[in-house]
C-alpha positions as a Markdown table, in Angstrom:
| # | Residue | x | y | z |
|---|---|---|---|---|
| 1 | Met | -133.5 | 138.9 | -142.0 |
| 2 | Asn | -136.5 | 141.2 | -141.6 |
| 3 | Ala | -138.5 | 142.8 | -144.4 |
| 4 | Glu | -136.7 | 146.1 | -144.2 |
| 5 | Glu | -133.3 | 144.5 | -144.5 |
| 6 | Lys | -134.2 | 142.9 | -147.8 |
| 7 | Val | -134.0 | 146.3 | -149.4 |
| 8 | Phe | -130.3 | 145.9 | -149.9 |
| 9 | Gln | -130.6 | 142.6 | -151.8 |
| 10 | Pro | -132.2 | 141.8 | -155.2 |
| 11 | Ser | -135.7 | 140.4 | -154.7 |
| 12 | Pro | -135.7 | 136.6 | -154.8 |
| 13 | Lys | -137.8 | 134.9 | -157.4 |
| 14 | Leu | -141.2 | 133.9 | -156.2 |
| 15 | Pro | -142.0 | 130.2 | -155.9 |
| 16 | Ser | -145.2 | 130.8 | -157.8 |
| 17 | Ala | -145.1 | 130.4 | -161.5 |
| 18 | Gln | -147.8 | 133.0 | -161.9 |
| 19 | Lys | -146.6 | 136.2 | -163.6 |
| 20 | Lys | -147.2 | 139.1 | -161.2 |
| 21 | Thr | -149.5 | 142.0 | -162.2 |
| 22 | Arg | -148.3 | 145.6 | -162.0 |
| 23 | Thr | -151.3 | 147.1 | -160.3 |
| 24 | Arg | -149.0 | 149.1 | -157.9 |
| 25 | Trp | -147.9 | 151.3 | -160.8 |
| 26 | Phe | -151.5 | 152.2 | -161.6 |
| 27 | Ile | -151.8 | 153.3 | -157.9 |
| 28 | Val | -148.8 | 155.6 | -158.4 |
| 29 | Phe | -150.4 | 157.0 | -161.6 |
| 30 | Met | -153.4 | 157.9 | -159.5 |
| 31 | Leu | -151.2 | 159.5 | -156.8 |
| 32 | Phe | -149.4 | 161.4 | -159.6 |
| 33 | Leu | -152.8 | 162.6 | -161.0 |
| 34 | Val | -154.2 | 163.9 | -157.7 |
| 35 | Thr | -150.9 | 165.4 | -156.7 |
| 36 | Ala | -150.7 | 167.3 | -160.0 |
| 37 | Leu | -154.2 | 168.7 | -159.3 |
| 38 | Asn | -153.1 | 169.5 | -155.7 |
| 39 | Tyr | -150.2 | 171.6 | -156.8 |
| 40 | Ala | -152.2 | 173.2 | -159.7 |
| 41 | Asp | -154.8 | 174.4 | -157.2 |
| 42 | Arg | -152.0 | 175.8 | -154.9 |
| 43 | Ala | -150.6 | 177.7 | -158.0 |
| 44 | Thr | -153.9 | 179.2 | -159.2 |
| 45 | Leu | -153.2 | 182.4 | -157.2 |
| 46 | Ser | -149.7 | 182.8 | -158.6 |
| 47 | Ile | -151.1 | 182.7 | -162.2 |
| 48 | Ala | -154.2 | 184.8 | -161.5 |
| 49 | Gly | -152.4 | 187.0 | -158.9 |
| 50 | Thr | -151.1 | 189.8 | -161.2 |
| 51 | Asp | -154.6 | 190.6 | -162.6 |
| 52 | Met | -156.3 | 189.9 | -159.3 |
| 53 | Ser | -154.0 | 192.1 | -157.3 |
| 54 | Gly | -154.6 | 195.0 | -159.6 |
| 55 | Gln | -158.3 | 194.7 | -159.2 |
| 56 | Leu | -158.2 | 194.2 | -155.5 |
| 57 | Gly | -155.5 | 196.7 | -154.8 |
| 58 | Leu | -152.9 | 194.4 | -153.2 |
| 59 | Asp | -149.2 | 195.4 | -152.8 |
| 60 | Ser | -146.3 | 193.0 | -152.6 |
| 61 | Val | -146.5 | 192.6 | -148.8 |
| 62 | Met | -150.2 | 192.0 | -148.8 |
| 63 | Met | -149.7 | 189.5 | -151.6 |
| 64 | Gly | -147.1 | 187.7 | -149.5 |
| 65 | Tyr | -149.6 | 187.3 | -146.7 |
| 66 | Val | -152.3 | 186.1 | -149.1 |
| 67 | Phe | -149.9 | 183.6 | -150.6 |
| 68 | Ser | -149.1 | 182.3 | -147.1 |
| 69 | Ala | -152.7 | 181.8 | -146.1 |
| 70 | Phe | -152.7 | 178.3 | -147.6 |
| 71 | Ala | -149.7 | 177.2 | -145.6 |
| 72 | Trp | -150.9 | 178.4 | -142.2 |
| 73 | Ser | -153.8 | 175.9 | -142.2 |
| 74 | Tyr | -151.9 | 173.3 | -144.2 |
| 75 | Val | -149.2 | 173.2 | -141.5 |
| 76 | Ala | -151.8 | 173.2 | -138.7 |
| 77 | Gly | -153.7 | 170.3 | -140.3 |
| 78 | Gln | -150.8 | 167.9 | -140.7 |
| 79 | Ile | -151.0 | 166.0 | -137.5 |
| 80 | Pro | -154.8 | 165.9 | -137.4 |
| 81 | Gly | -154.8 | 164.8 | -141.0 |
| 82 | Gly | -152.3 | 162.1 | -140.3 |
| 83 | Trp | -154.4 | 160.9 | -137.4 |
| 84 | Leu | -157.5 | 160.8 | -139.7 |
| 85 | Leu | -155.5 | 158.6 | -142.2 |
| 86 | Asp | -154.4 | 156.2 | -139.5 |
| 87 | Arg | -157.9 | 156.0 | -138.1 |
| 88 | Phe | -160.1 | 155.9 | -141.2 |
| 89 | Gly | -157.7 | 154.8 | -144.0 |
| 90 | Ser | -156.3 | 156.6 | -147.0 |
| 91 | Lys | -159.0 | 156.1 | -149.5 |
| 92 | Lys | -161.9 | 157.8 | -147.7 |
| 93 | Val | -159.9 | 160.6 | -146.2 |
| 94 | Tyr | -158.2 | 161.4 | -149.5 |
| 95 | Phe | -161.6 | 161.5 | -151.3 |
| 96 | Trp | -163.0 | 164.1 | -148.9 |
| 97 | Ser | -159.7 | 166.0 | -149.0 |
| 98 | Ile | -159.9 | 166.3 | -152.8 |
| 99 | Thr | -163.6 | 167.2 | -152.8 |
| 100 | Leu | -163.3 | 169.9 | -150.2 |
| 101 | Trp | -160.1 | 171.6 | -151.5 |
| 102 | Ser | -161.6 | 171.7 | -155.0 |
| 103 | Thr | -164.8 | 173.2 | -153.7 |
| 104 | Phe | -162.9 | 176.0 | -151.9 |
| 105 | Thr | -160.9 | 176.6 | -155.0 |
| 106 | Leu | -164.0 | 177.0 | -157.1 |
| 107 | Leu | -165.5 | 179.5 | -154.7 |
| 108 | Gln | -162.5 | 181.8 | -155.1 |
| 109 | Gly | -163.8 | 182.6 | -158.6 |
| 110 | Phe | -166.7 | 184.6 | -157.0 |
| 111 | Leu | -164.4 | 187.1 | -155.3 |
| 112 | Gly | -165.1 | 189.7 | -158.1 |
| 113 | Phe | -168.7 | 189.9 | -156.8 |
| 114 | Phe | -167.6 | 191.7 | -153.6 |
| 115 | Gly | -167.9 | 195.4 | -153.9 |
| 116 | Ser | -165.4 | 196.2 | -151.2 |
| 117 | Ala | -161.7 | 195.3 | -151.9 |
| 118 | Gly | -161.1 | 194.8 | -148.2 |
| 119 | Thr | -163.9 | 192.3 | -147.9 |
| 120 | Ala | -162.7 | 190.5 | -151.0 |
| 121 | Val | -159.2 | 190.2 | -149.5 |
| 122 | Met | -160.5 | 188.8 | -146.3 |
| 123 | Val | -162.6 | 186.2 | -148.1 |
| 124 | Leu | -159.7 | 185.3 | -150.3 |
| 125 | Phe | -157.5 | 184.8 | -147.3 |
| 126 | Gly | -160.2 | 182.6 | -145.7 |
| 127 | Leu | -160.8 | 180.5 | -148.8 |
| 128 | Arg | -157.0 | 179.9 | -149.3 |
| 129 | Phe | -156.9 | 179.0 | -145.6 |
| 130 | Leu | -159.6 | 176.4 | -146.1 |
| 131 | Val | -157.9 | 175.0 | -149.2 |
| 132 | Gly | -154.7 | 174.4 | -147.1 |
| 133 | Leu | -156.7 | 172.7 | -144.4 |
| 134 | Ala | -158.4 | 170.4 | -146.8 |
| 135 | Glu | -155.1 | 169.5 | -148.6 |
| 136 | Ala | -153.4 | 168.7 | -145.3 |
| 137 | Pro | -153.8 | 164.9 | -145.4 |
| 138 | Ser | -152.7 | 164.6 | -149.1 |
| 139 | Phe | -148.9 | 164.0 | -148.9 |
| 140 | Pro | -149.0 | 161.9 | -145.7 |
| 141 | Ala | -151.6 | 159.8 | -147.6 |
| 142 | Asn | -149.3 | 159.6 | -150.6 |
| 143 | Ser | -146.4 | 158.3 | -148.4 |
| 144 | Arg | -148.7 | 156.0 | -146.6 |
| 145 | Ile | -150.1 | 154.4 | -149.8 |
| 146 | Val | -146.5 | 154.0 | -151.2 |
| 147 | Ala | -145.5 | 152.2 | -148.0 |
| 148 | Thr | -148.6 | 150.0 | -148.3 |
| 149 | Trp | -148.1 | 149.1 | -152.0 |
| 150 | Phe | -144.4 | 149.1 | -152.7 |
| 151 | Pro | -141.4 | 147.0 | -151.7 |
| 152 | Ser | -138.5 | 149.1 | -150.2 |
| 153 | His | -136.3 | 148.9 | -153.3 |
| 154 | Glu | -139.1 | 150.5 | -155.5 |
| 155 | Arg | -140.2 | 153.2 | -153.0 |
| 156 | Gly | -137.7 | 155.8 | -154.2 |
| 157 | Thr | -139.1 | 155.6 | -157.8 |
| 158 | Ala | -142.7 | 155.5 | -156.5 |
| 159 | Ala | -142.3 | 158.5 | -154.2 |
| 160 | Ala | -140.3 | 160.5 | -156.8 |
| 161 | Thr | -143.0 | 159.8 | -159.3 |
| 162 | Phe | -145.9 | 161.3 | -157.3 |
| 163 | Asn | -143.6 | 164.1 | -156.0 |
| 164 | Ser | -142.6 | 165.0 | -159.6 |
| 165 | Ala | -146.3 | 165.8 | -160.2 |
| 166 | Gln | -145.7 | 169.2 | -158.7 |
| 167 | Tyr | -143.6 | 170.0 | -161.8 |
| 168 | Phe | -146.0 | 168.3 | -164.2 |
| 169 | Ala | -148.7 | 170.5 | -162.7 |
| 170 | Thr | -146.8 | 173.6 | -163.9 |
| 171 | Val | -146.1 | 172.0 | -167.3 |
| 172 | Leu | -149.7 | 171.1 | -167.9 |
| 173 | Phe | -151.8 | 173.6 | -166.0 |
| 174 | Ala | -149.7 | 176.8 | -166.1 |
| 175 | Pro | -150.2 | 177.3 | -169.9 |
| 176 | Ile | -153.9 | 176.4 | -169.5 |
| 177 | Met | -154.4 | 178.8 | -166.6 |
| 178 | Gly | -152.4 | 181.5 | -168.3 |
| 179 | Tyr | -154.6 | 181.2 | -171.4 |
| 180 | Ile | -157.8 | 181.2 | -169.3 |
| 181 | Thr | -156.7 | 184.3 | -167.5 |
| 182 | Tyr | -155.7 | 186.1 | -170.7 |
| 183 | Lys | -158.8 | 185.1 | -172.6 |
| 184 | Phe | -161.6 | 185.0 | -170.0 |
| 185 | Gly | -160.3 | 186.6 | -166.8 |
| 186 | Trp | -158.8 | 185.4 | -163.6 |
| 187 | Glu | -162.1 | 184.2 | -162.1 |
| 188 | Tyr | -162.4 | 181.4 | -164.6 |
| 189 | Val | -159.1 | 179.9 | -163.5 |
| 190 | Phe | -160.7 | 179.0 | -160.2 |
| 191 | Phe | -164.0 | 177.8 | -161.8 |
| 192 | Phe | -162.1 | 175.5 | -164.1 |
| 193 | Met | -159.7 | 174.0 | -161.5 |
| 194 | Gly | -162.4 | 173.5 | -158.9 |
| 195 | Ala | -164.8 | 171.7 | -161.2 |
| 196 | Leu | -162.0 | 169.5 | -162.5 |
| 197 | Gly | -161.0 | 168.5 | -158.9 |
| 198 | Ile | -164.5 | 167.4 | -158.0 |
| 199 | Ile | -164.6 | 165.1 | -161.0 |
| 200 | Val | -161.2 | 163.6 | -160.1 |
| 201 | Ala | -162.3 | 163.0 | -156.5 |
| 202 | Phe | -165.0 | 160.6 | -157.8 |
| 203 | Ile | -162.6 | 158.9 | -160.2 |
| 204 | Trp | -160.3 | 158.3 | -157.1 |
| 205 | Leu | -163.2 | 156.8 | -155.1 |
| 206 | Lys | -163.9 | 154.2 | -157.9 |
| 207 | Thr | -160.3 | 153.2 | -158.6 |
| 208 | Ile | -158.3 | 153.1 | -155.3 |
| 209 | Tyr | -158.2 | 150.0 | -153.0 |
| 210 | Gly | -155.8 | 148.5 | -150.6 |
| 211 | Pro | -153.5 | 145.6 | -151.9 |
| 212 | Lys | -155.7 | 142.9 | -150.4 |
| 213 | Glu | -158.9 | 144.3 | -151.8 |
| 214 | His | -157.8 | 145.5 | -155.3 |
| 215 | Pro | -159.7 | 143.5 | -158.0 |
| 216 | Arg | -156.8 | 143.7 | -160.4 |
| 217 | Ile | -153.9 | 142.5 | -158.3 |
| 218 | Asn | -152.9 | 138.8 | -158.3 |
| 219 | Gln | -151.3 | 136.7 | -155.7 |
| 220 | Ala | -147.9 | 136.9 | -157.2 |
| 221 | Glu | -147.8 | 140.7 | -157.0 |
| 222 | Leu | -149.2 | 140.6 | -153.5 |
| 223 | Glu | -146.4 | 138.2 | -152.4 |
| 224 | Tyr | -143.8 | 140.2 | -154.2 |
| 225 | Ile | -144.6 | 143.5 | -152.5 |
| 226 | Glu | -145.1 | 141.9 | -149.1 |
| 227 | Ala | -141.7 | 140.1 | -149.3 |
| 228 | Gly | -140.1 | 143.4 | -150.2 |
| 229 | Gly | -141.4 | 145.2 | -147.0 |
| 230 | Ala | -144.7 | 146.7 | -148.1 |
| 231 | Leu | -147.0 | 147.3 | -145.2 |
| 232 | Ile | -150.0 | 145.7 | -146.9 |
| 233 | Asn | -152.1 | 145.4 | -143.7 |
| 234 | Met | -151.9 | 149.1 | -142.8 |
| 235 | Asp | -155.4 | 150.1 | -143.7 |
| 236 | Gln | -156.9 | 146.8 | -142.4 |
| 237 | Thr | -155.5 | 147.7 | -139.0 |
| 238 | Ser | -156.8 | 151.3 | -139.2 |
| 239 | Thr | -160.4 | 150.1 | -140.0 |
| 240 | Asn | -160.6 | 147.7 | -137.1 |
| 241 | Lys | -162.6 | 149.4 | -134.5 |
| 242 | Glu | -161.0 | 147.5 | -131.6 |
| 243 | Glu | -157.5 | 148.7 | -132.7 |
| 244 | Lys | -158.3 | 152.4 | -133.3 |
| 245 | Lys | -156.3 | 154.6 | -130.9 |
| 246 | Asp | -156.0 | 158.2 | -130.2 |
| 247 | Val | -152.8 | 160.1 | -131.0 |
| 248 | Asn | -150.0 | 158.8 | -128.7 |
| 249 | Trp | -148.2 | 161.9 | -127.6 |
| 250 | Asn | -145.4 | 159.9 | -126.1 |
| 251 | His | -144.7 | 158.5 | -129.5 |
| 252 | Ile | -144.7 | 162.0 | -131.1 |
| 253 | Lys | -142.2 | 163.1 | -128.5 |
| 254 | Gln | -140.0 | 160.2 | -129.5 |
| 255 | Leu | -140.2 | 161.3 | -133.1 |
| 256 | Leu | -139.3 | 164.9 | -132.2 |
| 257 | Ser | -136.3 | 163.8 | -130.1 |
| 258 | Asn | -134.9 | 161.6 | -132.9 |
| 259 | Arg | -131.8 | 163.3 | -134.4 |
| 260 | Met | -132.1 | 161.6 | -137.7 |
| 261 | Leu | -135.7 | 162.8 | -138.1 |
| 262 | Leu | -134.9 | 166.3 | -136.9 |
| 263 | Gly | -132.3 | 166.5 | -139.6 |
| 264 | Val | -134.8 | 165.3 | -142.2 |
| 265 | Tyr | -137.3 | 167.8 | -140.9 |
| 266 | Leu | -134.9 | 170.7 | -141.2 |
| 267 | Gly | -133.8 | 169.6 | -144.7 |
| 268 | Gln | -137.4 | 169.4 | -145.8 |
| 269 | Tyr | -138.1 | 172.9 | -144.6 |
| 270 | Cys | -135.3 | 174.2 | -146.7 |
| 271 | Ile | -136.2 | 172.2 | -149.8 |
| 272 | Thr | -139.8 | 173.3 | -149.4 |
| 273 | Thr | -138.6 | 176.9 | -149.4 |
| 274 | Leu | -137.5 | 176.3 | -153.0 |
| 275 | Thr | -140.9 | 174.8 | -153.8 |
| 276 | Tyr | -142.9 | 177.8 | -152.5 |
| 277 | Phe | -140.7 | 180.2 | -154.4 |
| 278 | Phe | -141.6 | 178.5 | -157.6 |
| 279 | Leu | -145.3 | 178.1 | -156.6 |
| 280 | Thr | -145.9 | 181.7 | -155.5 |
| 281 | Trp | -143.4 | 184.3 | -156.6 |
| 282 | Phe | -141.8 | 182.8 | -159.7 |
| 283 | Pro | -144.6 | 183.8 | -162.1 |
| 284 | Val | -144.6 | 187.3 | -160.5 |
| 285 | Tyr | -140.8 | 187.4 | -160.9 |
| 286 | Leu | -141.2 | 186.7 | -164.6 |
| 287 | Val | -143.7 | 189.5 | -165.0 |
| 288 | Gln | -142.2 | 192.2 | -162.8 |
| 289 | Glu | -138.5 | 191.5 | -163.0 |
| 290 | Arg | -138.3 | 190.2 | -166.6 |
| 291 | Gly | -141.1 | 192.1 | -168.2 |
| 292 | Met | -143.1 | 189.1 | -169.6 |
| 293 | Thr | -146.8 | 189.1 | -170.2 |
| 294 | Ile | -149.1 | 186.7 | -168.3 |
| 295 | Leu | -149.7 | 184.7 | -171.4 |
| 296 | Glu | -145.9 | 184.3 | -171.9 |
| 297 | Val | -145.5 | 183.4 | -168.3 |
| 298 | Gly | -147.9 | 180.5 | -168.6 |
| 299 | Phe | -145.7 | 178.9 | -171.3 |
| 300 | Val | -142.3 | 180.0 | -170.1 |
| 301 | Ala | -142.9 | 178.8 | -166.6 |
| 302 | Ser | -143.6 | 175.3 | -168.0 |
| 303 | Leu | -140.0 | 175.0 | -169.4 |
| 304 | Pro | -138.2 | 174.8 | -166.1 |
| 305 | Ala | -141.0 | 172.7 | -164.7 |
| 306 | Ile | -140.4 | 170.1 | -167.5 |
| 307 | Cys | -136.8 | 169.9 | -166.2 |
| 308 | Gly | -138.0 | 169.5 | -162.6 |
| 309 | Phe | -140.3 | 166.7 | -163.7 |
| 310 | Phe | -137.6 | 164.7 | -165.3 |
| 311 | Gly | -135.2 | 165.6 | -162.5 |
| 312 | Gly | -137.7 | 164.1 | -160.0 |
| 313 | Ile | -138.2 | 160.9 | -161.9 |
| 314 | Leu | -134.4 | 160.5 | -162.5 |
| 315 | Gly | -133.6 | 161.2 | -158.8 |
| 316 | Gly | -135.9 | 158.5 | -157.5 |
| 317 | Thr | -134.8 | 156.0 | -160.2 |
| 318 | Phe | -131.1 | 156.7 | -159.4 |
| 319 | Ser | -131.7 | 156.2 | -155.7 |
| 320 | Asp | -133.3 | 152.8 | -156.3 |
| 321 | Phe | -130.6 | 151.9 | -158.7 |
| 322 | Leu | -128.0 | 152.5 | -156.0 |
| 323 | Leu | -130.0 | 150.2 | -153.6 |
| 324 | Arg | -130.1 | 147.5 | -156.2 |
| 325 | Lys | -126.3 | 147.8 | -156.7 |
| 326 | Gly | -125.8 | 147.1 | -153.0 |
| 327 | Phe | -125.3 | 150.7 | -151.6 |
| 328 | Ser | -126.8 | 151.4 | -148.2 |
| 329 | Leu | -130.2 | 153.0 | -147.9 |
| 330 | Thr | -128.4 | 156.0 | -146.4 |
| 331 | Val | -126.1 | 156.6 | -149.4 |
| 332 | Ala | -128.9 | 155.8 | -151.9 |
| 333 | Arg | -131.2 | 158.5 | -150.4 |
| 334 | Lys | -128.6 | 161.2 | -149.4 |
| 335 | Leu | -126.6 | 161.3 | -152.6 |
| 336 | Pro | -129.4 | 162.5 | -154.9 |
| 337 | Ile | -130.6 | 165.0 | -152.3 |
| 338 | Val | -127.1 | 166.6 | -151.9 |
| 339 | Val | -126.4 | 166.6 | -155.7 |
| 340 | Gly | -129.9 | 168.0 | -156.4 |
| 341 | Met | -129.5 | 170.9 | -153.9 |
| 342 | Ile | -126.1 | 171.8 | -155.3 |
| 343 | Leu | -127.7 | 172.1 | -158.7 |
| 344 | Ser | -130.6 | 174.1 | -157.4 |
| 345 | Met | -128.2 | 176.7 | -156.0 |
| 346 | Ser | -127.5 | 177.8 | -159.7 |
| 347 | Leu | -130.7 | 179.9 | -159.2 |
| 348 | Val | -128.6 | 182.8 | -157.9 |
| 349 | Ala | -126.9 | 183.1 | -161.3 |
| 350 | Ala | -130.1 | 184.7 | -162.6 |
| 351 | Asn | -129.1 | 187.9 | -160.7 |
| 352 | Tyr | -126.1 | 188.3 | -162.9 |
| 353 | Val | -127.5 | 187.8 | -166.4 |
| 354 | Asp | -130.0 | 189.8 | -168.5 |
| 355 | Thr | -130.5 | 187.6 | -171.6 |
| 356 | Glu | -133.9 | 186.0 | -171.3 |
| 357 | Trp | -133.0 | 182.5 | -172.6 |
| 358 | Val | -130.1 | 182.4 | -170.1 |
| 359 | Val | -132.4 | 183.2 | -167.2 |
| 360 | Ile | -134.8 | 180.5 | -168.3 |
| 361 | Phe | -131.8 | 178.0 | -168.6 |
| 362 | Val | -130.6 | 178.9 | -165.1 |
| 363 | Met | -134.1 | 178.4 | -163.7 |
| 364 | Ala | -134.5 | 175.1 | -165.6 |
| 365 | Leu | -131.2 | 173.8 | -164.1 |
| 366 | Ala | -132.3 | 174.9 | -160.6 |
| 367 | Phe | -135.7 | 173.2 | -161.2 |
| 368 | Phe | -134.0 | 170.0 | -162.3 |
| 369 | Gly | -131.8 | 170.0 | -159.2 |
| 370 | Lys | -134.7 | 170.6 | -156.9 |
| 371 | Gly | -136.6 | 167.7 | -158.5 |
| 372 | Phe | -133.6 | 165.4 | -158.4 |
| 373 | Gly | -133.1 | 166.0 | -154.7 |
| 374 | Ala | -136.8 | 165.9 | -153.7 |
| 375 | Leu | -136.6 | 162.4 | -152.0 |
| 376 | Gly | -137.9 | 163.4 | -148.6 |
| 377 | Trp | -141.1 | 161.4 | -149.0 |
| 378 | Ala | -139.1 | 158.3 | -149.9 |
| 379 | Val | -137.2 | 158.9 | -146.7 |
| 380 | Val | -140.5 | 159.2 | -144.8 |
| 381 | Ala | -141.7 | 155.8 | -146.2 |
| 382 | Asp | -138.4 | 154.3 | -145.2 |
| 383 | Thr | -138.3 | 155.7 | -141.6 |
| 384 | Ser | -141.9 | 156.1 | -140.4 |
| 385 | Pro | -142.8 | 153.8 | -137.5 |
| 386 | Lys | -145.3 | 151.2 | -138.6 |
| 387 | Glu | -147.7 | 152.1 | -135.8 |
| 388 | Met | -148.3 | 155.7 | -136.9 |
| 389 | Ser | -147.2 | 156.1 | -140.5 |
| 390 | Gly | -149.9 | 158.8 | -141.1 |
| 391 | Val | -149.0 | 160.9 | -138.1 |
| 392 | Ser | -145.3 | 160.6 | -138.9 |
| 393 | Gly | -145.8 | 161.8 | -142.4 |
| 394 | Gly | -148.0 | 164.6 | -141.1 |
| 395 | Leu | -145.2 | 165.7 | -138.7 |
| 396 | Phe | -142.7 | 165.7 | -141.5 |
| 397 | Asn | -145.0 | 167.7 | -143.7 |
| 398 | Thr | -145.7 | 170.1 | -140.9 |
| 399 | Phe | -142.0 | 171.1 | -140.6 |
| 400 | Gly | -141.6 | 171.2 | -144.4 |
| 401 | Asn | -144.6 | 173.4 | -145.0 |
| 402 | Ile | -143.8 | 176.0 | -142.4 |
| 403 | Ala | -141.7 | 177.2 | -145.3 |
| 404 | Gly | -145.0 | 177.9 | -147.1 |
| 405 | Ile | -145.8 | 180.5 | -144.4 |
| 406 | Thr | -142.3 | 182.1 | -144.1 |
| 407 | Thr | -141.2 | 182.0 | -147.7 |
| 408 | Pro | -143.9 | 184.2 | -149.4 |
| 409 | Ile | -143.8 | 186.7 | -146.5 |
| 410 | Ile | -140.0 | 187.0 | -146.3 |
| 411 | Ile | -139.7 | 187.4 | -150.1 |
| 412 | Gly | -142.6 | 189.9 | -150.1 |
| 413 | Tyr | -140.7 | 192.0 | -147.5 |
| 414 | Ile | -137.4 | 191.6 | -149.5 |
| 415 | Ile | -139.0 | 192.9 | -152.6 |
| 416 | Ala | -140.7 | 195.8 | -150.8 |
| 417 | Thr | -137.5 | 196.8 | -149.1 |
| 418 | Thr | -135.0 | 196.4 | -152.0 |
| 419 | Gly | -137.3 | 196.9 | -155.0 |
| 420 | Ser | -136.0 | 193.8 | -156.8 |
| 421 | Phe | -135.9 | 190.0 | -156.6 |
| 422 | Asn | -132.1 | 189.7 | -156.2 |
| 423 | Gly | -132.2 | 189.3 | -152.4 |
| 424 | Ala | -135.0 | 186.8 | -152.8 |
| 425 | Leu | -133.0 | 184.5 | -155.0 |
| 426 | Val | -130.0 | 184.7 | -152.6 |
| 427 | Phe | -132.4 | 183.7 | -149.7 |
| 428 | Val | -133.7 | 180.7 | -151.7 |
| 429 | Cys | -130.2 | 179.5 | -152.5 |
| 430 | Ala | -129.1 | 179.8 | -148.8 |
| 431 | Asn | -131.9 | 177.4 | -147.9 |
| 432 | Ala | -130.6 | 174.9 | -150.4 |
| 433 | Leu | -127.2 | 175.1 | -148.7 |
| 434 | Val | -128.7 | 174.5 | -145.3 |
| 435 | Ala | -130.5 | 171.4 | -146.6 |
| 436 | Ile | -127.2 | 170.0 | -147.8 |
| 437 | Leu | -125.5 | 170.6 | -144.4 |
| 438 | Ser | -128.5 | 169.1 | -142.6 |
| 439 | Tyr | -128.4 | 165.8 | -144.5 |
| 440 | Leu | -124.6 | 165.6 | -144.4 |
| 441 | Phe | -124.1 | 166.4 | -140.7 |
| 442 | Leu | -127.4 | 165.9 | -138.8 |
| 443 | Val | -129.3 | 163.0 | -140.4 |
| 444 | Gly | -126.8 | 160.2 | -139.9 |
| 445 | Glu | -127.9 | 156.6 | -140.8 |
| 446 | Ile | -131.4 | 156.4 | -142.5 |
| 447 | Lys | -133.4 | 153.6 | -140.9 |
| 448 | Arg | -137.0 | 152.8 | -139.7 |
| 449 | Val | -137.7 | 154.3 | -136.3 |
| 450 | Glu | -138.7 | 151.7 | -133.7 |
| 451 | Leu | -141.0 | 153.2 | -131.0 |
| 452 | Lys | -140.7 | 152.4 | -127.4 |
| 453 | Ser | -143.9 | 151.6 | -125.6 |
């Protein structure tokens, strides 16, 4: 029985009498922290956008393109970012990623110094583009680190934990950014978030190690995670100069011709459509369609995000629970995804209600479902070939984040054409339905891909 097959059985007791440490959970905490910062920096424009668009003279279509600037480069940087991870290791690449995206975020605070609105818009687009490029390695690195540190039967919980940080980012930072915008002006949102990110980058550098180098892990925990299928030698391989290789395009073609992975890619595109609606247009929806103030939005937007956070944790925990109960990896990953997407489709009910608390309840239920079903990165950790985990994660994130380009633009045109958000909510729910169909009829059995030489 190989390491991957052990996922379906309870882990055997280790022969060592030593009680194992829990260093791997601190690693997940750090992934959670930097991912929350990652999503908060993506969302800065949605919080500051209403005041900024008034000052810079942006209409809904122009805002859609500015919102999408991040995703153009984020998508383009996925495979190069994954290659950097496989070549230089997760710790160094992630440090520079955090440092650069935080610097470009901070620089957006100086847009008010440009006298010409047209110049300011071009600079804003450029800086958002650079933020996306710098953030490109982040999620492939998250998946890579989880595969390195966690046995298979704990990966669902670990991946769901770092992925749920996108909701925690809204819970924690939306009220803070809303207050900063209201009290000091939109520029200070970028100053605050950029400076915070640079500080976090140096905390990362001092606390993250591979399993074999971490000063706080003991032998019992190392044996435990290795016995459960953790790829503990991944970064040791990537730092060996003799074993460094360029991107193998034949292997990439094999990934792109794999039906299971194509179904996962399509599903991730649709799920990420929901993510980018909440990241970009949701605060604008609350202001323009529901008449809230920007200060109210900062706090109200955090309520559905709390539900998304708990949904994300519960979805990963439930998936790993199914594995421990003997269900197949396929059932354990697919069931939460399908159930979560069904719940997220409740979003469309907001088109038929006017009471504010009912709208927030509907959004909260949709947020919970989106979190519960967001297990794509656990699937990546389960399926990525061992030879190119970083590139595989980058390819997955490329397909998913194409939605970051299309979603803001499509919704911008829907609003400009119809004058309301009703069509936008229908569009988002249709994507949730396609994600369900993809996992049910395209993905098939979930298993690790074995590359042919």
